[in-house]
TIKOL-431103 format. One line per 2 residues: number of its first residue (from 1); for each residue x, y, z of C-alpha. Coordinates in steps of 0.1 Angstrom, whole numbers. Layout:
BEGIN
NUM> X:Y:Z | ...
***
This chain:
BEGIN
1> -315:431:389 | -322:419:353
3> -291:437:341 | -269:421:367
5> -283:387:358 | -277:393:321
7> -241:403:327 | -236:372:349
9> -250:349:322 | -228:366:296
11> -197:361:318 | -207:325:324
13> -210:319:287 | -176:333:281
15> -161:314:310 | -175:281:299
17> -177:282:261 | -151:306:247
19> -119:288:257 | -89:294:236
21> -77:267:212 | -44:249:219
23> -16:267:200 | 5:245:178
25> 35:261:161 | 53:240:135
27> 91:245:132 | 98:245:95
29> 131:262:87 | 162:243:97
31> 199:241:92 | 217:208:86
33> 254:202:94 | 278:174:100
35> 295:168:133 | 326:188:124
37> 305:216:108 | 326:214:76
39> 293:210:57 | 263:232:64
41> 231:235:44 | 198:253:48
43> 167:231:50 | 137:252:40
45> 110:228:51 | 100:196:68
47> 98:167:62 | 135:163:55
49> 162:137:54 | 199:140:50
51> 199:123:16 | 172:146:4
53> 188:178:18 | 222:169:2
55> 207:159:-31 | 217:191:-49
57> 252:188:-36 | 260:151:-40
59> 233:138:-63 | 201:118:-59
61> 205:85:-40 | 185:69:-68
63> 209:80:-95 | 229:51:-109
65> 255:39:-84 | 246:64:-57
67> 229:39:-34 | 265:26:-28
69> 287:57:-34 | 267:79:-10
71> 266:53:18 | 291:75:37
73> 262:97:45 | 246:70:66
75> 279:63:83 | 280:97:100
77> 260:116:125 | 242:148:114
79> 227:177:133 | 195:196:125
81> 191:229:142 | 165:257:143
83> 156:287:164 | 122:299:175
85> 106:325:197 | 85:315:227
87> 49:324:218 | 36:323:254
89> 49:317:289 | 25:312:318
91> 25:296:353 | -8:278:345
93> 2:264:311 | 22:236:296
95> 45:236:266 | 55:206:247
97> 81:199:220 | 65:171:200
99> 85:152:174 | 61:133:152
101> 88:113:135 | 126:112:138
103> 145:87:117 | 158:72:139
105> 183:74:168 | 188:109:180
107> 197:132:209 | 176:163:214
109> 190:194:229 | 171:227:237
111> 191:257:247 | 221:235:255
113> 202:211:277 | 196:175:268
115> 158:170:265 | 159:133:257
117> 167:107:230 | 147:89:203
119> 153:54:189 | 121:45:171
121> 110:62:139 | 74:50:143
123> 69:67:177 | 58:103:185
125> 80:118:212 | 68:147:234
127> 90:166:259 | 79:192:284
129> 100:223:277 | 84:252:295
131> 112:253:321 | 138:256:294
133> 123:283:272 | 136:318:270
135> 112:347:270 | 107:365:237
137> 125:382:219 | 153:358:229
139> 157:329:205 | 154:293:216
141> 180:270:200 | 168:234:192
143> 193:208:180 | 185:172:170
145> 216:152:165 | 208:121:144
147> 232:93:149 | 245:70:121
149> 220:42:116 | 248:19:104
151> 269:25:134 | 239:23:158
153> 226:-10:144 | 261:-25:146
155> 267:-11:181 | 235:-25:195
157> 241:-59:180 | 276:-60:195
159> 263:-50:229 | 238:-79:230
161> 264:-103:217 | 288:-92:245
163> 260:-99:270 | 256:-133:256
165> 222:-125:241 | 216:-144:209
167> 190:-130:185 | 194:-156:159
169> 213:-153:126 | 225:-118:116
171> 196:-101:99 | 212:-94:65
173> 189:-89:35 | 187:-120:13
175> 197:-101:-18 | 223:-93:-43
177> 239:-59:-42 | 255:-39:-15
179> 232:-44:15 | 235:-38:52
181> 229:-60:83 | 215:-58:118
183> 182:-42:108 | 164:-60:136
185> 182:-39:162 | 167:-6:151
187> 130:3:150 | 135:17:116
189> 119:9:82 | 133:-25:76
191> 136:-22:38 | 162:7:44
193> 189:-20:48 | 183:-33:12
195> 164:-62:-3 | 156:-84:-32
197> 139:-55:-51 | 151:-24:-34
199> 183:-5:-26 | 200:-2:7
201> 191:34:16 | 199:40:52
203> 178:72:56 | 182:95:86
205> 163:127:92 | 131:144:104
207> 105:126:84 | 74:141:101
209> 66:175:116 | 82:190:147
211> 59:213:167 | 57:233:198
213> 23:229:216 | 10:255:241
215> -19:242:262 | -34:244:297
217> -40:207:306 | -40:181:278
219> -36:177:241 | -63:157:221
221> -44:132:200 | -66:106:184
223> -101:91:183 | -110:54:180
225> -145:50:166 | -158:15:168
227> -191:8:150 | -219:-15:161
229> -252:-20:143 | -285:-34:156
231> -320:-35:140 | -327:2:146
233> -295:21:154 | -258:24:148
235> -236:30:178 | -204:49:176
237> -184:35:205 | -157:62:209
239> -125:66:228 | -108:100:227
241> -71:97:236 | -54:126:253
243> -18:132:263 | -8:153:293
245> 20:163:316 | -5:172:344
247> 3:159:378 | -33:154:389
249> -65:140:374 | -85:166:354
251> -119:173:339 | -130:174:303
253> -159:185:283 | -164:168:249
255> -186:180:221 | -194:161:188
257> -209:178:158 | -221:157:129
259> -248:175:110 | -256:147:86
261> -260:122:114 | -273:141:144
263> -300:168:147 | -282:182:178
265> -246:181:189 | -236:155:214
267> -222:169:247 | -204:152:275
269> -198:175:305 | -175:173:334
271> -159:140:326 | -132:131:351
273> -100:120:333 | -73:99:350
275> -37:110:343 | -27:73:343
277> -50:66:314 | -62:99:298
279> -91:85:277 | -126:97:274
281> -151:69:265 | -185:76:252
283> -212:62:229 | -234:80:203
285> -265:63:189 | -276:72:154
287> -308:60:138 | -302:34:111
289> -321:53:84 | -297:83:87
291> -268:62:75 | -256:52:41
293> -232:23:42 | -196:24:32
295> -186:-4:8 | -153:-17:-6
297> -146:-7:-42 | -169:-25:-67
299> -197:-33:-41 | -212:1:-35
301> -205:37:-26 | -178:50:-2
303> -200:74:18 | -180:93:44
305> -195:115:71 | -175:145:85
307> -176:144:123 | -160:171:145
309> -148:162:179 | -139:190:203
311> -124:185:238 | -119:212:265
313> -98:202:295 | -98:218:329
315> -79:213:362 | -111:215:383
317> -148:214:380 | -148:252:382
319> -131:252:348 | -104:276:336
321> -100:312:329 | -108:327:295
323> -72:331:286 | -63:294:290
325> -57:272:260 | -81:244:268
327> -96:233:235 | -84:210:208
329> -102:194:179 | -102:165:155
331> -121:163:123 | -126:128:110
333> -145:113:81 | -163:82:93
335> -175:54:71 | -202:31:85
337> -196:-5:78 | -192:-38:97
339> -163:-61:90 | -155:-97:101
341> -129:-122:94 | -148:-155:90
343> -128:-186:100 | -155:-213:102
345> -145:-249:103 | -152:-269:71
347> -143:-303:57 | -107:-294:51
349> -98:-268:78 | -111:-233:83
351> -124:-206:59 | -105:-173:58
353> -126:-145:43 | -138:-110:50
355> -175:-103:54 | -183:-66:50
357> -218:-54:59 | -228:-90:62
359> -216:-98:27 | -187:-121:18
361> -161:-103:-3 | -135:-118:-25
363> -104:-96:-19 | -85:-87:-50
365> -56:-63:-49 | -19:-58:-43
367> 8:-53:-18 | 19:-17:-13
369> 54:-6:-5 | 64:30:5
371> 61:54:-24 | 98:63:-20
373> 127:45:-5 | 134:76:16
375> 107:79:43 | 106:117:42
377> 94:115:6 | 70:85:11
379> 40:106:20 | 41:129:-10
381> 3:135:-15 | 5:135:-53
383> 24:102:-55 | 2:85:-30
385> -29:97:-46 | -17:85:-80
387> -10:50:-67 | -43:45:-48
389> -64:60:-76 | -46:35:-100
391> -55:7:-76 | -92:18:-75
393> -94:22:-113 | -79:-13:-117
395> -109:-27:-97 | -88:-36:-66
397> -106:-36:-33 | -77:-44:-9
399> -42:-31:-3 | -17:-48:19
401> 7:-24:37 | 38:-46:38
403> 57:-51:71 | 91:-41:57
405> 79:-6:51 | 60:20:71
407> 28:28:89 | 16:50:61
409> 6:87:63 | -28:100:71
411> -31:109:34 | -27:73:25
413> -55:60:48 | -78:89:40
415> -75:80:3 | -80:43:10
417> -113:53:27 | -122:75:-3
419> -114:49:-29 | -129:19:-11
421> -96:1:-6 | -96:-21:24
423> -62:-21:42 | -45:-52:54
425> -20:-35:78 | 13:-53:86
427> 32:-39:116 | 67:-30:107
429> 85:-62:116 | 98:-86:89
431> 118:-118:85 | 140:-116:115
433> 143:-124:152 | 140:-93:173
435> 157:-86:207 | 139:-86:240
437> 159:-59:256 | 137:-39:280
439> 141:-6:263 | 134:-22:229
441> 101:-39:241 | 90:-7:259
443> 95:13:227 | 76:-13:207
445> 47:-10:231 | 44:27:226
447> 47:22:188 | 19:-3:188
449> -5:18:209 | 2:51:191
451> -3:37:156 | -33:16:165
453> -50:47:180 | -42:68:149
455> -55:42:123 | -84:25:141
457> -112:48:130 | -107:43:93
459> -134:23:76 | -106:9:53
461> -88:-7:81 | -96:-44:77
463> -69:-63:96 | -37:-57:116
465> -10:-84:114 | 19:-80:138
467> 47:-92:115 | 56:-103:80
469> 70:-138:75 | 87:-142:109
471> 67:-174:117 | 77:-187:83
473> 113:-176:89 | 115:-195:122
475> 99:-227:110 | 118:-228:77
477> 152:-222:94 | 146:-242:126
479> 172:-268:120 | 198:-241:112
481> 192:-224:145 | 202:-255:165
483> 201:-250:203 | 188:-215:199
485> 156:-225:181 | 136:-231:213
487> 147:-198:229 | 140:-179:196
489> 105:-193:195 | 99:-183:231
491> 112:-148:225 | 89:-146:194
493> 58:-155:214 | 68:-131:242
495> 72:-101:219 | 44:-107:194
497> 18:-127:212 | 22:-117:248
499> 32:-81:242 | 21:-66:209
501> -13:-85:207 | -20:-74:242
503> -12:-38:235 | -35:-38:205
505> -64:-44:229 | -64:-6:233
507> -87:-5:202 | -107:-36:210
509> -141:-39:228 | -153:-64:254
511> -189:-67:243 | -184:-68:205
513> -158:-69:178 | -156:-37:157
515> -130:-53:135 | -112:-86:131
517> -89:-96:160 | -52:-90:151
519> -33:-118:134 | 1:-127:146
521> 20:-133:114 | 16:-137:76
523> 16:-163:62 | 0:-182:91
525> -29:-205:100 | -51:-175:106
527> -63:-159:139 | -82:-188:154
529> -54:-214:149 | -25:-191:159
531> -13:-178:191 | -6:-211:210
533> 23:-229:195 | 42:-220:164
535> 31:-240:134 | 55:-262:116
537> 36:-253:84 | 24:-217:84
539> 19:-222:46 | -9:-248:50
541> -34:-246:22 | -63:-254:45
543> -60:-225:69 | -52:-188:70
545> -32:-172:42 | -2:-182:21
547> 26:-165:3 | 31:-183:-30
549> 65:-182:-47 | 74:-209:-72
551> 97:-212:-102 | 74:-237:-120
553> 56:-228:-152 | 36:-197:-143
555> 15:-201:-174 | 0:-234:-162
557> -31:-234:-140 | -18:-265:-123
559> 10:-245:-108 | -12:-225:-84
561> -22:-236:-48 | -59:-241:-39
563> -53:-220:-7 | -78:-201:15
565> -62:-167:9 | -31:-158:-11
567> -17:-126:4 | 15:-126:-17
569> 23:-139:-52 | 38:-124:-83
571> 63:-123:-111 | 91:-100:-120
573> 95:-78:-151 | 114:-48:-163
575> 100:-13:-167 | 96:1:-202
577> 127:14:-219 | 119:51:-216
579> 118:46:-178 | 154:32:-179
581> 164:62:-201 | 148:86:-177
583> 168:69:-148 | 199:77:-168
585> 188:113:-176 | 219:129:-162
587> 242:106:-181 | 254:116:-215
589> 250:80:-226 | 216:63:-225
591> 225:37:-251 | 213:1:-248
593> 248:-8:-235 | 244:16:-206
595> 208:5:-200 | 220:-31:-198
597> 246:-21:-173 | 221:-4:-152
599> 197:-33:-154 | 224:-57:-141
601> 233:-34:-112 | 197:-31:-102
603> 190:-68:-102 | 190:-77:-65
605> 171:-110:-67 | 195:-137:-53
607> 185:-158:-83 | 194:-131:-107
609> 176:-131:-140 | 170:-168:-140
611> 133:-166:-129 | 124:-139:-155
613> 143:-157:-183 | 129:-191:-173
615> 94:-178:-173 | 98:-163:-207
617> 114:-195:-221 | 84:-216:-211
619> 62:-201:-238 | 76:-171:-255
621> 99:-168:-286 | 130:-154:-269
623> 166:-165:-266 | 174:-160:-229
625> 212:-161:-232 | 214:-129:-252
627> 189:-107:-235 | 213:-77:-235
629> 216:-78:-273 | 179:-66:-277
631> 168:-46:-247 | 134:-37:-263
633> 126:-73:-269 | 137:-84:-234
635> 116:-57:-217 | 85:-65:-239
637> 88:-103:-232 | 94:-98:-195
639> 62:-78:-192 | 42:-102:-214
641> 54:-131:-192 | 45:-113:-160
643> 11:-104:-173 | 2:-139:-186
645> 14:-157:-155 | -4:-133:-131
647> -35:-135:-152 | -34:-173:-150
649> -30:-171:-112 | -58:-146:-106
651> -82:-166:-128 | -74:-198:-109
653> -79:-181:-75 | -111:-164:-85
655> -125:-196:-100 | -121:-213:-66
657> -145:-189:-48 | -172:-216:-46
659> -179:-225:-10 | -156:-197:1
661> -127:-219:-6 | -103:-193:-19
663> -113:-158:-10 | -85:-134:-17
665> -55:-128:-40 | -31:-99:-34
667> -4:-94:-61 | 32:-86:-51
669> 35:-56:-57 | 16:-25:-67
671> 44:1:-69 | 81:5:-69
673> 108:25:-50 | 134:27:-78
675> 139:18:-115 | 148:-19:-114
677> 137:-54:-124 | 109:-60:-98
679> 75:-75:-93 | 56:-42:-95
681> 25:-33:-116 | 35:4:-118
683> 71:15:-122 | 88:40:-100
685> 75:70:-120 | 39:56:-119
687> 39:43:-154 | 18:12:-159
689> 34:-21:-169 | 15:-44:-192
691> 2:-62:-161 | -15:-31:-148
693> -34:-26:-181 | -47:-62:-179
695> -56:-59:-143 | -86:-37:-150
697> -103:-65:-169 | -89:-93:-148
699> -104:-78:-116 | -136:-65:-131
701> -167:-74:-110 | -182:-94:-138
703> -157:-115:-157 | -154:-145:-178
705> -125:-169:-170 | -111:-196:-194
707> -88:-222:-179 | -76:-254:-196
709> -79:-287:-177 | -51:-308:-189
711> -65:-341:-175 | -100:-339:-191
713> -89:-318:-222 | -118:-295:-213
715> -119:-257:-214 | -134:-246:-181
717> -153:-214:-187 | -163:-196:-154
719> -186:-167:-152 | -182:-147:-120
721> -200:-118:-105 | -185:-101:-75
723> -209:-75:-65 | -238:-67:-40
725> -275:-65:-45 | -300:-61:-17
727> -325:-83:-36 | -324:-114:-57
729> -307:-103:-88 | -304:-132:-113
731> -293:-119:-147 | -291:-137:-181
733> -257:-137:-198 | -244:-153:-230
735> -209:-166:-235 | -197:-167:-271
737> -166:-187:-280 | -152:-176:-313
739> -126:-198:-330 | -101:-179:-351
741> -73:-190:-374 | -41:-169:-372
743> -46:-162:-410 | -80:-145:-408
745> -99:-117:-389 | -132:-135:-394
747> -141:-162:-368 | -144:-197:-384
749> -167:-210:-357 | -189:-197:-328
751> -203:-216:-299 | -228:-199:-275
753> -238:-208:-240 | -264:-191:-218
755> -258:-184:-181 | -282:-173:-154
757> -262:-158:-126 | -271:-139:-94
759> -252:-113:-74 | -219:-125:-59
761> -221:-159:-76 | -201:-179:-101
763> -208:-208:-124 | -185:-230:-144
765> -192:-249:-176 | -169:-274:-192
767> -165:-275:-229 | -144:-302:-245
769> -116:-285:-264 | -122:-306:-294
771> -156:-290:-299 | -139:-257:-303
773> -113:-267:-329 | -120:-259:-365
775> -121:-287:-391 | -88:-304:-395
777> -67:-275:-383 | -42:-280:-356
779> -44:-263:-322 | -12:-245:-332
781> -31:-228:-360 | -59:-212:-340
783> -70:-193:-309 | -102:-186:-291
785> -119:-154:-282 | -145:-156:-254
787> -170:-128:-252 | -195:-123:-224
789> -227:-104:-233 | -257:-94:-213
791> -292:-103:-224 | -293:-72:-246
793> -263:-81:-266 | -239:-56:-249
795> -204:-68:-244 | -195:-71:-207
797> -162:-89:-207 | -137:-105:-231
799> -110:-131:-228 | -86:-150:-250
801> -74:-186:-249 | -43:-198:-267
803> -43:-236:-270 | -5:-239:-273
805> 25:-220:-259 | 29:-188:-280
807> 63:-200:-293 | 45:-230:-308
809> 21:-211:-329 | 20:-220:-366
811> 8:-199:-395 | 8:-165:-378
813> 13:-136:-403 | 25:-101:-403
815> -6:-82:-393 | 3:-53:-416
817> -4:-30:-387 | -7:7:-394
819> -11:35:-369 | -27:69:-371
821> -25:95:-344 | -51:123:-339
823> -50:150:-313 | -61:186:-307
825> -52:215:-330 | -27:234:-308
827> -32:265:-330 | -69:267:-320
829> -67:251:-285 | -68:271:-253
831> -56:264:-218 | -62:241:-199
833> -54:218:-228 | -71:184:-233
835> -40:164:-241 | -59:133:-253
837> -50:114:-284 | -69:88:-305
839> -47:61:-319 | -64:43:-348
841> -48:9:-354 | -56:-10:-385
843> -46:-47:-392 | -52:-72:-420
845> -45:-102:-398 | -48:-110:-361
847> -23:-91:-341 | -11:-109:-309
849> -4:-88:-278 | -1:-54:-293
851> 22:-33:-270 | 22:5:-273
853> 49:27:-258 | 53:64:-259
855> 88:74:-270 | 85:111:-273
857> 118:125:-258 | 100:150:-235
859> 65:138:-230 | 76:104:-216
861> 82:123:-183 | 46:133:-181
863> 21:109:-165 | 1:92:-192
865> -20:61:-198 | -33:42:-228
867> -70:31:-225 | -57:-5:-230
869> -25:-22:-239 | -11:-56:-246
871> -43:-65:-265 | -50:-91:-292
873> -67:-73:-321 | -92:-94:-341
875> -111:-65:-357 | -98:-46:-387
877> -98:-12:-369 | -94:-4:-333
879> -92:30:-315 | -70:34:-284
881> -69:66:-263 | -38:80:-249
883> -44:106:-221 | -19:128:-203
885> -25:142:-168 | -8:175:-176
887> -29:203:-192 | -5:232:-190
889> 11:227:-224 | -5:218:-256
891> 10:185:-268 | 15:173:-303
893> 22:137:-313 | 29:118:-345
895> 32:81:-353 | 70:84:-348
897> 63:90:-311 | 45:57:-306
899> 65:25:-306 | 45:-7:-315
901> 55:-43:-308 | 36:-75:-314
903> 43:-112:-308 | 38:-116:-346
905> 70:-98:-354 | 90:-123:-333
907> 73:-154:-347 | 75:-148:-385
***
């Protein structure tokens, strides 16, 4: 009897606990051909796009002129095909073909039968294919015909026009260059059609994996983890989202393992799941003392807890047989934090700031565009990691994923979690009126739900905004729309407020708010004031966020708005010269003449070079009319102008933090998609511009700010701390203001002020500028160095103030700068090599804005970074470190490989 019972228990354990895992086979090897089969090429792996696949044959789309000359590729249809064996066939199983990302309009055939069509690159498509599969060893033939995005966008626009449906003005990019129209008719990355800073690159291809899924009942897709905290516990309010082709409701068992959080695994047995809404909802309570908080960069650690979710699905309470594929899993890394968007009424309007873990946070960061103009290359792990690590190291704490781009890869959001970068997530709609055709709206609903479910658990996700600048687009152009204006506003509210906002409730909760409610548009009046009627002034300084673009003097503090949150602002510049030479690498001629020609062709700003040249002319010694006669000088001054103007803006915005008046500033833009004159901090190859080097000090948690008040003739010195302390943490600081003449390295005068400052506070002191001048010397003859020291005399931060425009300086001298380079001895070094160099810079007189550039013909292609750049040197000797990422080859540098420029050389 005992033996029989033992066998029964053993069989029961097998029956219940040893289910097979869902089988997912990725289809990796493909063939690409055109419609006539006159061109055929092997594609060894996914992701893939037609431009990428044809690169070796026709050249890179980013090579000079190819964005136009290769446009024929986007004007054709292309067919991807592959073959595969059927792994399993069974009467009680399901088999899906799942396409995680097709760019964009396609027809899918399996073994000659039409499975279906795709028309949204942001949607996962899944087709039941069990009835079409051939038993092994016969090969199944899968073909995905991707239709021309140019022809499809135009065709859809014509169809609506023939039906009398007006979607507003033709959605053509407002840019120079060869751009394309009708982007609003395709659910495709909107920047593909061209823009003010990017090429028209009408990508088409398979930009995410294609898999065959073998399963018994359902596939586990995503988990939404909403966090709630009380005095004793954290609650993980979870929703597990499944997809199924089952015809009847089914049962599920869910198990959660989290060793750092739970002593025992969490088990949910025999949960009935509806096929109409296949979701498992459950709550897990965790003692508060088991949890270490996740904080944004600069405020604390980014603790992430691995949590394994396992789901087994069955058709009945009796469960399935041993051979059935019932189990699927998701491993997530959960960060525990609370986040709110605070929009309290005050004396001028409403605040607009983020409160994380109960603590108000000043958001400082940048706008992020896809890492490559071709979607299939945008998720490259190395490129994305380089960009987000750079943002972290520059003391940023927020990244805005811009609405003209993509919903980014899992790699991106995982890294944002790791680096403490909160994500402001735009949905992929931008600056256009979108059609309300039934199939278009239905597709948008699926897009909204799928991407919300995928992203919602990330601690970095701070805010979802349904579109970029459409409200601004409608209000600004209202008079031009004429009789269509009212209907366009109505369509806008129908799509974004009544449809998309409603669909986003899939990740909301009725009894608490795990994250801020979605915002309709950016810029706007915020969440609380939006959603009723469209504002006539979405750029109000008293509510929500603004996008600041102005051609006034960017070096003047008076230029910048006293807004609640600035989610876009920036200035354009050119990448360093070696970047342009690298872009011309396949050309026999990389002369200044060729570089100037490439610069002109890549300038897509409708205003051309006027904004850059005008900004330079305000304060810098440069003749704008002849920029192409001295490329080195133009590049240098463009980067200096960008850095100074952005520095002024950031210091103004940070100094307005008192009373939560201005609580965020996001630069446009962090990165770039090609080599061009753009607003980026990092160029296309990831090389820092001057602005990036400055950003690390500009955004440091403890900083000293110096802004001139033209009305009172005061220098307003602000000490700011942007950090978190659980207890009262007032610290003593000293601000030293050194007055220098341009003819001497020794300060002629020093004024000291003591500050007592607590965590997350700021304090401003006004010092009459006349107190800081020296004897009878003119303002043009001197400059100020502001040093922040702690109570022990350690330097915490440093700033400089120049009382006059740099082109008005008098008496500046040749600094007589010399450079020595010291690196490792390659004869004695062993792999991996420490390719780090010390650059010893010696001067006899103050050197203004010393700019270092690597010019080694081979090493410029290796990622490298100086420890600082664009600095003003007031000490006789200064050591700068140059570090390369590569450690596979021992590098040797001499002084000839480092180009040095200073403002001094252009003033004397």
